[in-house]
Structures are given as structure tokens and as C-alpha cells.
N, C-alpha and C positions, 0 to 999 in steps of 0.2 A: 560726346559719342554715346550711343545707347549701350547699355550693357547686357550681357548674356548670362543666364543662369543655367548651370548643369548640374543635375542630380546625379544618383547613382542606382542602378537596377541590378540587385543582388537576390540571389535565391536563398540566402542563409542570414543568420544573425550576425552583426558586425563585431559582436564581443569574441567571436568564436576564432579560435586559432585557425592558422592556414592549413587546411587539410586537403585531401585530395578532391573534396566535392563529390562523394560517391553517392550522397543522398539522393532520393529521387526528386525530380523537379516538383515544386508545388506551384502548378500553373494559376491557381487561384490567387495565390499570394503575389506572384508575378504581375498577373492581371490588375490586382487591386494597387500595387505598388506603383505600376506604370500610370495608371488612372490618377492616383493621388497627385503624382508629379505634374501631370497635365492640368489638374484642376488648381493645383498650387501656383501655376504660372512659370514653370521651369520651361526653359527653351529645349532642353535635351536631357538625356540621361547617358552617363558612361556605363558601358557593359564591359567590365574587365575580363582579362583572361582568368582561368580557374573555374573549375565546375563545368557548367554547359558551355557550348560553343557560342561565342558572342553574336555571330551573324544570324544563327537560328533564333536565339533568344530575342534579336531585334526584330526578326520577321514576325515572330509570335506576338510580341509588344505591340508592334505596329498594327496589328489585326485587331487589337483590343483598343486602340486609340484612335484619336482623329488628326492631332496636332503635333504631338510630341516628336522630338527628333532623338536620333540615337548616334552616340559617340562610340564607335565599335573599336576596341583594342585588337589591334593586328601585328603579329610579329612578321616583319619582312623576311622573306626568303626560305620560310618554313614550306611554302609551295611557290610554284613557278609564277613569275609576275604577270603573264598573260592569262593563267587560270585565275588569279586573284582580281585581276582588271574586270574579267568577264563576270566573275561571281559578284563583285560589288556593283557593277553596273546592272546587273539583273535585280539585285536587292534593292537598288535606287529605285527602279521601276515598281518593284512590288511595295515598297513603302511609300510610294508617292513623292519621292525626293526628299527624304527626311534623314539621311545618313551623313555621318562623318567618319572617315577612316582615320584612327588614332594609332600612329605607328609606334610600337615598342620595341627598341633596338635590344635592350637589357644589357646589364653590367657583366653577365657571364653567358658563355655559350649553353645551349640546352641539347646535350648529347642524348637525352631521352627522346627527343624528337629527331634526331638524326642530324643535328647541327653541331658541329665541331670547330668552327672558327673562333679560337680563343681570344686573339688580339681585338681589344675593344675599338681601337681606332679603325681597323680595318672592317670591323662589322658596321661602323656608322658610314665608312664609304661604301661598303655593300648596300646598305640602306637607301643611300643617296642614288645609286644606280637604280635600285629596284623601284623607288617612287618616280624616278625620271621615266623609266620604261612604262610604269602604269600611267601616269599622266598623259604620256604620249599616246598609248592605246586608246584612252579615253577621249582624245581630241583630233587624232589623225585620222584623215579620210582614206588614205592610202597605206599599204602594208610598208614596214621600213626594216631596215636591218639595224643591228646594235652591236658594237664591238666593245665591250668595256672590260675592265679588270675580272668581274664577277660573273658577268652574264654576256652571252654571244647568241644573238637571235637572228634568223633568216626570214624575211617576209612576215614580221610579226603584225598581226592585226586582231582585232575582235568584232564580231558582226554587230553587237548591240552597244551603243554608246549609253552613257548614264543620262538619266532624265534631267539632273542638275547641269546647268552649263555655265562656263565651259566644261567643268568637270566636278566631280564629289570634292568637296573641301577635305583638306588633310591637315591633321595636328600632330605634333611630335614634343615629347619632353626629353630632358637630359641636361647634364651638367658640364659635360667634356666639352673640349674645343670642336669636337667632331659634332657634336649635337648641334651647336650654334651653326656650323656650316651647313648642315643638312636643313636645319629650320629655316634659314634665310633663302635658300635656293629651291626647297621643294614644298613649303608649308604656307598656310596662312594663319596659323595659330601655334604658339609655342606655349607649352605647359610648365608651370613652376609649381613646386610645393610652397606652402605657406612658411616664410621666414621673417624675421624682422624688417622694418620698412626700409632701412639704410641698405640691407643685403639684397633685397628685392631690386630696389632702385639702381644699385651697382649692376645687377645682372640684365636689367633692362636696357641699361646704358651700353653694356657690352654687345648684346643683341643688336642695337641699333647702329653700333660702330662697325660690327661685322657685315651688317647689311650694307650699310654706306660703302665700305671697302669692296663689296661685291657689286655695287652699282644696282641694287634692287631695292624695293621697300621691305622695311622691316615687318614681320608678321606680327599680328596682334598677340597679346599676352594673356594667358589664362593662370589664375591662381587657386590652388586647391587647399581649403581648409575645412576641418570638421567645425560646426557651430554647435556650442553647448549653451542653450539658452535657460534663463529663470527670471521669474518676475522681479527678483532682487539681485544685486550682486552677490549677496552672501548665499542665496539659494542657488546661483548659478554655478559658484565656485565650489559649494558643497557638492553639487551634481558632478562636477568635474573631478572632484576627489575620489567620489564613488565610482566614476567610470574607470579611472586609473586603477584602482584596487581591483576591480573586476577583470580588466585587462591583464595585470600582472598575474592574477590566479589562473585564469583561463590559459594563458599562454606559457606560463611555466609548467602547467600540467601536462603539457603537450611535447613530449620527448621528440616526437618525429618533426614536429614544426622547428625545433631549435637547431636542426643541422646548419652547420655553417657554410654558406655557398658564396661567401664574399659580400662585399658591400658596394652599392652603387655610389657614384659621387654625390648624389642627392643625399644618401644615408650618412656619408662622412660629414657633409655639411651639417646635417641635423645634429650629429654627435658634437661637432665643434660648437655650435649655437647654444646647444643644451648645457655644455660646459660653462657658458657664461651665466647660465641661470635659467630657471624653468619659466619665468615671465619675462614678457618684453613688450614694449610699446604700450598701446592701450588695452590690449586684450590677447595677445599671442600667448598660447601655453604650449610648452615643449613635452611636459611629462606625459600626454597620451602618445607621443611617439617614443619616447624612451621606455615606456612601460612594456612595449614589445620588442625592444632591442633596435628600434629605428628601422628605416629601410622601406617606409611605404609612406604615402600621403595621409599622415595621421596627426600633424599638428592641428592645434586647435584654436578657435577664438571662443572667449568664455565671457558671458555677462548678461545684462539685460538686452532685450531688443534694442533699444536705443544705443548701447555701447556697440553692439555688434555692427549695427547699421553704420554707425560713425567709422568704426575700424575697417569695414570693407570699403567706404568712401575714402579712407586715407590711402588705401591701395589704388583705388581709381584714380586719385590725384596724381600718382606717380606713374600712371601708365597701364594699369591693369583694366581690361574691359570685359573679360570672361571670368565669372566665379563659379569653381566647381566645388559645391557645398553638399556635403554628406554627414549623415549622423551616426549614431551607435544603434538607434532603434529607428530603422529606416523609414517605415511607414508613417509613425507619428511625428518623426522630426520633419519629413518633407511637408506634411501639414502644416506644422509650426513655422516652417521657413517661409511657406506661402502665406502664412497669416500675419507673421510679424515682420519679416525681413524683405522679401523680394520686391513688393510694391512700394516700400519706404524708400529703398536704395533707387529704384526706377525713378520714382518722384523726384527725389533730391538731384539726381543727375539731370533729369530734364530742366529742373531750375537752374542748375549751375550752367547748362549749355546756353540757356535763353539769356542768361546774365552776359555770358562771353559774346553772345552774338550782338547784344545791345552794345557791349563795351567795343566792339570792332566798328559797329556802325557809327 
């Protein structure tokens, strides 16, 4: 099966603490970063929440590129599903059918945005209803009523349908049982953070069991990992240790960032894995995550291009087909990933797929 590569479009240096994003947008940098990903062979870039609005950034970046797709972080229920469905259908036309909606339910409520539903399981139930409504709005020719626990609509419809058919693709991440349920019923891509191979294989198996129980196909699986590359193993690991030191210094210096807002299930998993050791399997490195206290997709693969290519293929062999790869120096890392990683992984996947076809024949 072909692999998909997703990068990251950010308006700030990835070493920096998580602050409010109050700096002015550097549109030239955003343009150059988007074009670098396109030229490097990435299929899409993730535009996360924080700083500028992801949908507007996608519209701008689409105007500066020709092929690159956009995976747009979206927090369900902070706006009405009808408004969101209309907005993303419009954006799909503006970008020429290059967007994916990436639903972020979150491990806590966000009262600063008017969201007060604290129970995590109920928030995932609400996400399920929300995505159900959005997809129906994108695909239904006639107005419909909706009577759910969290949303009640009368004669719901939108005049403009997405350019992509049957609808804009949807992805979602999360570690709770609720996340698995929403993923199999409402998405085509389930996003994981990089963990040891055995742990990822266990999660993929659970996803497939939930899908089988629901009588639906399992969504594809995405794996997020920072890639730290060096011409030799020694240089790659030296760079990794330097990155960890810089992350610790920058994040410890930011008292505002250190406020405790609880931990997501994925963050707790990272802590447990890190307690087993910093290094796992061929190249997985946990210290880039623990350096900032865990809680984000900051686990890394470290090594020469050959080592990292083989590491990604190890994950491909257990069922991962999308790789979300970002670096700590986004522009230069995107170029390096295109030069050393993306084409090599794709070529090896094509070779393996041909071998499987011959074996079946």
C-alpha cells in the first residue's frame, strides 16, 4: 500500500516553549516552508492549533503552492457543525480539494473558549455526533433533522458541497476507548504518536478489533515522529542530545508554559514508556518528549538516513501507512527529509508490494 508523508507548517521555531503565539505572522517564512515541503515530496502538512487560525493559514499556503495538501486541526463543538461544514466545504473549493479535517477532542475542556464539558468520555461522544453531522451535511442532498444528546438540528443543510467526494477526509487521534470508537465510525485515518513497535502493534490490533466489532473497515493509521538525522550514528545522536538540552533550557525558562493542565492519555503512555528507558527498538528516542514534560508528539527517531528509513519501514510492516514527520528546524529538516527519507521509503514500499503481488500470483 502506498505511504503518505505529512510534515508541519508552523510560524515559529520548534525549540520554543508553547506560548500564546502573539508574534506577527511571517508570511514569507510560511510560504517558503510550504514550498519546501511541496518540493521535498510531502503529501500534506499539519497545521496545528495555537498561534494563527489553521484554516486561514491553509488558505494562504494553498495560494502559494500547487499540489501540497493540508491537515487542518479543528476542535469539534467550538463552533456549530453547520458553520464548520460550510466553512470547510468552502475551503475545499478554494484549495482545489487539498484539505483534511483533523479532529482534536483534547484531554481537558477549554473554558477560555467557552467549552465547559469536563468529562472526557462525553467529549468524545460529542465529537462523534459532531463529525456525524458534518459528514451528513457534506453528503446529503436534502435537509435533515438531528436529535442527539449534544446537538439538535432542524432542517440542517449547506448549499455548497465539498470539492472532494464523497466528502473531505477526516482524521483523529487519541488513546481512550472513546477515541477508538469515534475513529472507526467517523474517520479514515487514526493518528498515533511514535511508541515502541510492540506498543504500536498492540494499538493497531485494538483499532481493528473495535472496527470489526462495529462491522466497519478500520481506518488507516498515521504515526508521528520527529526525525533527527546525521551522516553517522554518532553525529545523529550528538545532535539529538543537543536538541534535548536546548528543549530543556527553553521550556524550563518559560514559567507560563509550565502550568499544569493535566495529562492526555498519550502523555501518560509516553511517561510509562520513558520509564522503561530513553531508547527503544532500532532508533526510537523518548528524551525529546520528556525534555518538555511529555504531552505532545515529540518522540523521535534518531540515526543515519538508512537507520531512519528502516525504522519507518518497521512501522509500515505492522500497519502504519502515513508518517507525520517534523523536525526542530522545520525548513531545513523538511529539505533533508525529502532528500534522504521520503523517496527511499516509497521506493522500498513499492518493491515490497511488488514482491507480495508476485507471491500471491
